[in-house]
Residue frames as qw, qx, qy, qz and C-alpha x, y, z in Angstrom:
[[0.000, 0.887, 0.463, 0.000, 0.00, 0.00, 0.00],
 [0.354, 0.628, -0.062, 0.690, 1.26, 3.53, -0.72],
 [0.436, -0.401, -0.448, 0.670, 2.62, 5.57, 2.18],
 [0.027, 0.943, 0.307, -0.126, 1.33, 9.06, 2.94],
 [0.563, 0.288, 0.089, 0.769, 3.31, 11.79, 1.17],
 [0.158, -0.362, -0.259, 0.881, 3.73, 15.46, 2.15],
 [0.314, 0.802, 0.461, -0.213, 0.98, 17.86, 1.20],
 [0.501, 0.481, 0.257, 0.672, 1.60, 20.12, -1.77],
 [0.172, -0.970, -0.156, -0.070, 2.70, 23.60, -0.72],
 [0.525, 0.555, -0.296, 0.574, 5.71, 25.84, -0.34],
 [0.303, -0.717, 0.254, -0.574, 5.08, 26.66, 3.31],
 [0.940, -0.311, -0.137, -0.009, 6.04, 23.30, 4.80],
 [0.171, -0.813, 0.551, -0.076, 9.15, 23.28, 6.94],
 [0.420, 0.382, -0.823, -0.027, 11.69, 20.41, 6.79],
 [0.207, -0.098, 0.847, -0.480, 10.35, 18.97, 10.06],
 [0.674, 0.290, 0.302, -0.609, 6.80, 18.79, 8.65],
 [0.668, 0.479, -0.474, -0.316, 8.06, 17.18, 5.44],
 [0.201, 0.364, -0.891, 0.184, 10.14, 14.67, 7.41],
 [0.478, -0.040, 0.654, -0.585, 7.06, 13.61, 9.37],
 [0.787, 0.297, -0.162, -0.516, 5.44, 12.06, 6.28],
 [0.858, -0.194, 0.476, -0.001, 5.86, 8.25, 6.27],
 [0.815, 0.536, 0.097, 0.198, 7.04, 8.20, 2.65],
 [0.203, 0.866, -0.345, 0.299, 9.76, 10.74, 3.42],
 [0.588, -0.603, 0.513, -0.168, 10.86, 8.83, 6.52],
 [0.926, 0.087, 0.352, 0.104, 11.29, 5.68, 4.44],
 [0.621, 0.732, -0.061, 0.275, 13.21, 7.54, 1.73],
 [0.107, -0.858, 0.427, -0.265, 15.55, 9.13, 4.29],
 [0.757, -0.412, 0.501, -0.080, 16.25, 5.81, 6.01],
 [0.894, 0.295, 0.279, 0.189, 17.00, 4.06, 2.74],
 [0.416, 0.851, -0.157, 0.281, 19.14, 6.96, 1.49],
 [0.314, -0.792, 0.481, -0.203, 21.23, 6.95, 4.67],
 [0.911, -0.157, 0.379, 0.027, 21.83, 3.21, 4.31],
 [0.800, 0.365, 0.227, 0.419, 23.77, 3.84, 1.08],
 [0.308, 0.600, -0.062, 0.736, 24.82, 7.49, 1.61],
 [0.515, -0.486, -0.569, 0.418, 25.34, 7.95, 5.38],
 [0.232, -0.166, -0.112, 0.952, 26.04, 11.68, 5.02],
 [0.120, -0.474, -0.555, -0.673, 22.59, 12.39, 3.56],
 [0.051, -0.365, -0.591, 0.718, 20.51, 14.83, 5.60],
 [0.074, 0.741, 0.587, 0.318, 17.16, 16.42, 5.01],
 [0.286, -0.349, -0.193, 0.871, 17.56, 20.20, 5.22],
 [0.260, 0.703, 0.266, -0.606, 15.95, 23.44, 4.15],
 [0.144, 0.513, -0.550, -0.644, 17.59, 23.21, 0.72],
 [0.209, 0.118, -0.898, -0.368, 16.54, 19.70, -0.27],
 [0.292, 0.199, 0.800, -0.485, 13.38, 19.07, 1.79],
 [0.565, 0.499, 0.116, -0.647, 10.98, 20.37, -0.86],
 [0.437, 0.457, -0.681, -0.369, 12.77, 18.32, -3.53],
 [0.010, 0.075, -0.983, 0.167, 12.56, 15.14, -1.45],
 [0.448, 0.347, 0.558, -0.606, 8.85, 15.82, -0.89],
 [0.576, 0.530, -0.231, -0.578, 8.39, 16.13, -4.66],
 [0.245, 0.325, -0.902, -0.144, 10.26, 12.85, -5.21],
 [0.191, 0.110, 0.905, -0.364, 7.96, 11.06, -2.79],
 [0.538, 0.484, 0.292, -0.626, 4.87, 12.51, -4.46],
 [0.467, 0.523, -0.527, -0.479, 6.17, 11.65, -7.93],
 [0.235, 0.187, -0.954, -0.009, 6.68, 8.05, -6.77],
 [0.634, -0.354, -0.399, -0.560, 3.14, 7.95, -5.35],
 [0.513, -0.536, 0.490, -0.458, 4.47, 6.89, -1.95],
 [0.959, 0.089, -0.243, -0.120, 5.07, 3.34, -3.22],
 [0.655, -0.670, 0.338, 0.086, 7.53, 1.75, -0.76],
 [0.833, 0.039, 0.369, 0.410, 9.53, -0.26, -3.31],
 [0.448, 0.768, 0.153, 0.431, 9.79, 2.75, -5.62],
 [0.257, -0.934, 0.181, -0.168, 11.07, 4.89, -2.75],
 [0.782, -0.451, 0.378, 0.207, 13.64, 2.26, -1.78],
 [0.762, 0.300, 0.343, 0.459, 14.92, 1.88, -5.34],
 [0.228, 0.897, 0.057, 0.374, 15.08, 5.65, -5.82],
 [0.463, -0.851, 0.246, -0.035, 16.96, 6.15, -2.56],
 [0.874, -0.149, 0.317, 0.337, 19.51, 3.58, -3.72],
 [0.582, 0.624, 0.163, 0.494, 20.57, 6.12, -6.38],
 [0.249, -0.968, -0.030, -0.005, 21.59, 8.71, -3.79],
 [0.686, -0.443, 0.274, 0.508, 25.33, 7.83, -3.82],
 [0.460, 0.084, 0.485, 0.739, 25.53, 9.08, -7.42],
 [0.008, 0.614, 0.459, 0.642, 22.57, 11.47, -7.81],
 [0.039, -0.005, 0.401, -0.915, 21.60, 14.55, -5.84],
 [0.289, 0.483, 0.727, -0.394, 17.91, 14.85, -4.88],
 [0.361, 0.664, -0.034, -0.654, 17.42, 17.45, -7.62],
 [0.208, 0.399, -0.770, -0.452, 19.07, 15.25, -10.24],
 [0.131, 0.147, 0.976, -0.091, 17.02, 12.28, -9.11],
 [0.357, 0.585, 0.481, -0.547, 13.78, 14.26, -9.38],
 [0.305, 0.619, -0.331, -0.643, 14.73, 15.40, -12.87],
 [0.157, 0.243, -0.903, -0.317, 14.97, 11.79, -14.02],
 [0.272, 0.199, 0.869, -0.362, 11.58, 10.69, -12.71],
 [0.533, 0.342, -0.152, -0.758, 9.56, 11.72, -15.75],
 [0.828, 0.135, -0.495, -0.228, 10.13, 8.09, -16.71],
 [0.580, -0.602, 0.445, -0.322, 10.35, 6.12, -13.49],
 [0.986, -0.029, 0.143, -0.087, 10.67, 2.52, -14.59],
 [0.758, 0.495, -0.275, 0.325, 14.09, 2.70, -16.33],
 [0.041, 0.684, -0.469, 0.557, 15.57, 4.36, -13.23],
 [0.645, -0.438, 0.408, -0.475, 14.05, 2.21, -10.50],
 [0.908, 0.192, -0.372, -0.004, 16.21, -0.87, -10.87],
 [0.490, 0.389, -0.613, 0.483, 19.09, -2.59, -9.08],
 [0.667, -0.619, 0.057, -0.412, 17.40, -3.50, -5.83],
 [0.374, -0.595, 0.694, -0.157, 19.31, -5.41, -3.13],
 [0.433, 0.297, -0.818, -0.236, 20.60, -8.81, -4.25],
 [0.042, 0.007, 0.927, -0.374, 19.04, -10.51, -1.23],
 [0.548, 0.284, 0.280, -0.735, 15.53, -9.69, -2.44],
 [0.660, 0.321, 0.676, 0.062, 13.49, -12.01, -4.67],
 [0.347, 0.089, 0.513, 0.780, 14.01, -11.26, -8.36],
 [0.015, 0.705, 0.606, 0.369, 10.50, -9.83, -8.67],
 [0.315, -0.902, -0.237, 0.175, 11.36, -7.14, -6.10],
 [0.605, -0.296, 0.180, 0.717, 14.67, -6.00, -7.56],
 [0.063, 0.067, 0.320, 0.943, 13.12, -3.63, -10.11],
 [0.409, 0.286, 0.378, -0.780, 9.78, -1.84, -10.05],
 [0.578, 0.297, -0.456, -0.609, 8.94, -3.12, -13.52],
 [0.356, 0.084, -0.931, 0.005, 9.52, -6.73, -12.40],
 [0.124, 0.187, 0.749, -0.624, 7.24, -6.23, -9.41],
 [0.515, 0.358, 0.081, -0.774, 4.47, -4.79, -11.57],
 [0.519, 0.269, -0.700, -0.409, 4.93, -7.57, -14.13],
 [0.147, -0.015, -0.954, 0.262, 4.61, -10.15, -11.36],
 [0.314, 0.305, 0.535, -0.722, 1.38, -8.53, -10.15],
 [0.552, 0.379, -0.254, -0.698, 0.01, -8.40, -13.69],
 [0.378, 0.216, -0.875, -0.211, 0.88, -12.05, -14.33],
 [0.114, 0.125, 0.875, -0.454, -1.35, -13.05, -11.42],
 [0.493, 0.372, 0.186, -0.764, -4.34, -11.65, -13.33],
 [0.640, 0.341, 0.684, 0.082, -6.48, -13.50, -15.84],
 [0.383, 0.209, 0.495, 0.751, -6.42, -12.47, -19.52],
 [0.033, -0.795, -0.485, -0.363, -9.57, -10.31, -19.28],
 [0.443, -0.840, -0.130, 0.285, -8.22, -8.47, -16.22],
 [0.548, -0.274, 0.312, 0.726, -4.90, -7.90, -17.98],
 [0.266, 0.489, 0.524, 0.645, -6.67, -6.48, -21.04],
 [0.204, -0.900, -0.354, -0.151, -8.69, -4.07, -18.91],
 [0.579, -0.644, 0.012, 0.499, -5.60, -3.06, -16.92],
 [0.468, -0.077, 0.362, 0.802, -3.61, -2.00, -19.97],
 [0.111, 0.621, 0.532, 0.565, -6.56, -0.25, -21.66],
 [0.339, -0.871, -0.338, 0.111, -7.25, 1.82, -18.55],
 [0.544, -0.311, 0.094, 0.773, -3.84, 3.43, -19.07],
 [0.229, 0.526, 0.438, 0.692, -5.57, 5.64, -21.66],
 [0.297, -0.871, -0.327, -0.215, -7.12, 7.64, -18.81],
 [0.361, 0.242, -0.390, 0.812, -5.13, 10.41, -17.12],
 [0.245, -0.213, 0.318, -0.891, -6.73, 11.26, -13.79],
 [0.272, 0.155, 0.888, -0.336, -9.01, 8.25, -13.61],
 [0.304, -0.108, -0.599, -0.732, -12.44, 7.56, -15.06],
 [0.656, -0.067, 0.326, -0.677, -16.03, 6.75, -14.27],
 [0.555, 0.046, 0.830, -0.029, -17.46, 3.27, -14.61],
 [0.613, 0.690, 0.291, -0.253, -19.48, 4.48, -17.61],
 [0.294, 0.826, -0.426, -0.226, -16.34, 5.63, -19.40],
 [0.283, -0.415, 0.862, 0.062, -14.45, 2.43, -18.60],
 [0.639, 0.286, 0.702, -0.132, -17.31, 0.31, -19.95],
 [0.560, 0.788, 0.111, -0.232, -17.53, 2.37, -23.15],
 [0.258, 0.843, -0.461, -0.103, -13.82, 2.62, -23.90],
 [0.142, -0.535, 0.830, -0.069, -12.15, -0.48, -22.44],
 [0.774, 0.080, 0.561, -0.283, -14.66, -3.26, -23.12],
 [0.362, 0.431, -0.682, -0.468, -14.23, -5.78, -25.90],
 [0.783, -0.032, -0.579, -0.225, -14.64, -9.50, -26.34],
 [0.757, -0.395, -0.413, 0.319, -12.74, -9.81, -23.05],
 [0.133, 0.344, 0.828, -0.422, -13.95, -8.25, -20.90],
 [0.005, 0.603, 0.611, 0.513, -17.41, -7.41, -22.29],
 [0.113, -0.495, 0.086, -0.857, -18.99, -4.18, -21.07],
 [0.732, -0.500, -0.232, -0.400, -21.27, -6.15, -18.75],
 [0.886, -0.268, -0.255, 0.279, -18.24, -7.55, -16.89],
 [0.364, 0.602, -0.244, 0.668, -16.09, -4.41, -16.60],
 [0.479, -0.706, 0.168, -0.494, -17.36, -3.72, -13.08],
 [0.948, -0.312, 0.058, 0.030, -16.26, -7.15, -11.85],
 [0.792, 0.308, -0.094, 0.519, -12.90, -6.81, -13.54],
 [0.033, 0.750, -0.201, 0.629, -12.38, -3.38, -11.96],
 [0.739, -0.603, 0.139, -0.266, -13.00, -5.01, -8.60],
 [0.956, -0.020, -0.010, 0.293, -10.24, -7.51, -9.35],
 [0.513, 0.537, -0.139, 0.655, -7.80, -4.72, -10.20],
 [0.325, -0.757, 0.178, -0.538, -8.69, -2.82, -7.02],
 [0.900, -0.421, 0.093, -0.069, -8.14, -5.97, -4.96],
 [0.871, 0.151, -0.004, 0.468, -4.75, -6.43, -6.64],
 [0.340, -0.758, -0.020, 0.556, -3.81, -2.82, -5.69],
 [0.440, 0.116, 0.482, 0.749, -3.35, -1.94, -9.36],
 [0.078, -0.587, -0.382, -0.709, -6.32, 0.44, -9.31],
 [0.077, -0.183, -0.585, 0.786, -7.76, 2.78, -6.72],
 [0.112, -0.654, -0.664, -0.345, -11.41, 3.65, -6.19],
 [0.076, -0.136, -0.323, 0.933, -12.47, 7.11, -5.06],
 [0.155, 0.709, 0.678, -0.117, -15.80, 8.92, -4.94],
 [0.267, 0.350, 0.279, 0.854, -16.33, 11.83, -7.32],
 [0.104, 0.030, 0.251, -0.962, -18.03, 15.12, -6.50],
 [0.593, -0.085, -0.330, -0.730, -21.28, 13.67, -7.89],
 [0.704, -0.278, 0.500, -0.421, -21.15, 10.74, -5.47],
 [0.938, 0.308, -0.097, -0.126, -20.32, 8.25, -8.23],
 [0.787, -0.404, 0.329, 0.330, -17.23, 6.01, -8.03],
 [0.444, 0.821, -0.345, -0.096, -14.11, 6.88, -9.98],
 [0.939, -0.153, 0.195, 0.237, -11.28, 4.48, -10.78],
 [0.315, 0.897, -0.304, 0.058, -7.69, 5.50, -11.33],
 [0.902, 0.031, -0.195, 0.383, -4.08, 4.34, -11.27],
 [0.444, -0.755, 0.179, 0.448, -1.11, 5.73, -9.46],
 [0.450, 0.824, -0.251, -0.235, 1.00, 7.39, -12.15],
 [0.181, -0.544, 0.813, 0.105, 3.89, 4.99, -11.50],
 [0.557, 0.153, 0.814, -0.061, 1.60, 2.05, -12.25],
 [0.571, 0.735, 0.227, -0.286, 0.04, 3.84, -15.21],
 [0.135, 0.746, -0.569, -0.319, 3.48, 4.20, -16.80],
 [0.288, -0.192, 0.933, 0.094, 3.82, 0.41, -16.76],
 [0.541, 0.475, 0.657, -0.224, 0.27, -0.12, -18.02],
 [0.401, 0.812, -0.111, -0.410, 0.97, 2.32, -20.88],
 [0.024, -0.521, 0.807, 0.278, 3.96, 0.20, -21.91],
 [0.388, 0.121, 0.913, -0.048, 1.75, -2.89, -21.92],
 [0.507, 0.687, 0.361, -0.374, -0.89, -1.10, -23.99],
 [0.273, 0.759, -0.431, -0.404, 1.71, -0.07, -26.55],
 [0.126, -0.342, 0.917, 0.159, 3.15, -3.61, -26.74],
 [0.505, 0.281, 0.777, -0.249, -0.32, -5.12, -27.17],
 [0.138, 0.154, 0.650, 0.732, -1.01, -3.30, -30.43],
 [0.079, -0.697, -0.712, -0.038, -4.25, -1.94, -28.95],
 [0.255, -0.423, -0.214, 0.843, -3.05, 1.57, -28.17],
 [0.047, -0.010, -0.377, -0.925, -4.29, 3.33, -31.33],
 [0.356, -0.430, -0.709, -0.430, -7.76, 1.79, -31.19],
 [0.421, -0.556, -0.604, 0.387, -8.12, 2.36, -27.44],
 [0.197, -0.365, -0.099, 0.905, -7.07, 5.99, -27.65],
 [0.142, -0.175, -0.527, -0.819, -9.39, 6.55, -30.63],
 [0.409, -0.559, -0.706, -0.149, -12.35, 5.23, -28.59],
 [0.388, -0.486, -0.397, 0.675, -11.21, 7.43, -25.70],
 [0.073, -0.130, 0.180, 0.972, -11.19, 10.51, -27.94],
 [0.268, -0.321, -0.643, -0.642, -14.56, 9.73, -29.54],
 [0.419, -0.564, -0.701, 0.126, -16.27, 9.09, -26.19],
 [0.304, -0.505, -0.298, 0.751, -15.07, 12.34, -24.61],
 [0.026, -0.018, -0.357, -0.933, -15.90, 14.39, -27.69],
 [0.360, -0.452, -0.695, -0.428, -19.44, 12.98, -27.56],
 [0.438, -0.559, -0.577, 0.404, -19.60, 13.63, -23.81],
 [0.204, -0.292, -0.053, 0.933, -18.47, 17.23, -24.28],
 [0.175, -0.189, -0.511, -0.820, -21.08, 17.76, -27.01],
 [0.436, -0.536, -0.712, -0.123, -23.75, 16.35, -24.71],
 [0.430, -0.522, -0.431, 0.597, -22.63, 18.55, -21.82],
 [0.260, 0.100, 0.144, 0.950, -22.18, 21.78, -23.75],
 [0.249, -0.528, -0.381, -0.717, -25.82, 22.95, -23.92],
 [0.619, -0.591, -0.512, 0.068, -26.34, 22.03, -20.26],
 [0.513, -0.096, -0.269, 0.810, -23.74, 24.58, -19.14],
 [0.087, -0.141, -0.014, -0.986, -26.25, 27.43, -19.56],
 [0.564, -0.406, -0.547, -0.467, -29.31, 25.59, -18.23],
 [0.582, -0.671, 0.115, -0.444, -30.68, 25.27, -14.68],
 [0.951, -0.291, 0.064, 0.080, -28.63, 22.09, -14.01],
 [0.512, 0.759, -0.318, 0.246, -25.36, 23.72, -15.02],
 [0.332, -0.712, 0.561, -0.260, -23.66, 23.27, -11.62],
 [0.877, -0.121, 0.460, -0.069, -24.04, 19.50, -11.79],
 [0.821, 0.539, 0.055, 0.181, -22.68, 19.44, -15.34]]
């Protein structure tokens, strides 16, 4: 499960940043390989950003901290636009599936059935999550069919590959941590389904926007 990360804001002091569980784990792991590392007023905000960028995922934090002997916090943050190529070389005493973040995600994906795997990679098309309606319209196919997307979403939530939240309208929303979405996007590209999935994504949201547009000046505009 992800650890809590510091809140976004420029007014947090180093002590407040250090109190976040994700930061505490990063500091401990960094000191194990770079004993001179200290959280201070100069680097605290950068470390907080690293922890947020890594979604508070413990393994990701551990693998990132292992780079501290050769990278400064600022240099490390600058390389996290693509996380998976950087987060490798875990301790040799760990199982192989825990030595890189990609291997861990691949292991989790391999535990899924084919229909769950298909839904997982197609959901990478969404930035910021989606509603059940959108997932059924865009990600369904022969496997899973639209009528089974809800069950398959439940499987992904149980596997910690998806998160469920409640939107402002009270309806559930489903989304991925960005670190996981990067991996799912790779799988979508490798599957050959990326172009078709993204085309359905575009068509559905264009139709949704056209449906919503006239409602923005009507009595129910706040809900829309």
